[in-house]
N, C-alpha and C positions, 0 to 999 in steps of 0.2 A: 504905336509910338506914342499915342494917348496917355495909356496905362502908364508909360514908363515917366511921361513929364507930370502924371498925377500922383503916383509915387515919388517920386524925386520931390515935389513940394511937400506933399505930405509927410516925409521923412524930414526935411529940413522944419517944417512947423513943428514938428513933435520934438526934436531936438531944442529948438528956442522953446517953447513952452517949459520943455521939464529941463531946460537951462543943461543940458547935456553936452560938455565941451567933448564929447567923441566922433571927430569928425570921422576917422577912419571905420568906427562901429556902423555908422550911417553909409559909408562908401562900400562896405560889405556887402550891407543889407540891400544896399541898392544892386552891385553886383549880382547879387544872389537872385535879386528879380529877372534882372536882365536874364541869368540863364535860364531862369524857370522858363520866361516866356519865350525864350527862343526855342527851348524842345519842345514846348509846347506847339508852338507855329509851326517847328518843322515834323514834329511825329519823334517818336524813340528813333534813337541814332542805330 
């Protein structure tokens, strides 16, 4: 969960820093990270 929060915060920070109005891209990136984390946590399906 900590990794998720860190990734989320970093994503928002980077988006603001580089003035990227691509919330969808950030959301997709976060979704990918969550999926990645779930796979790593549960092992291969």
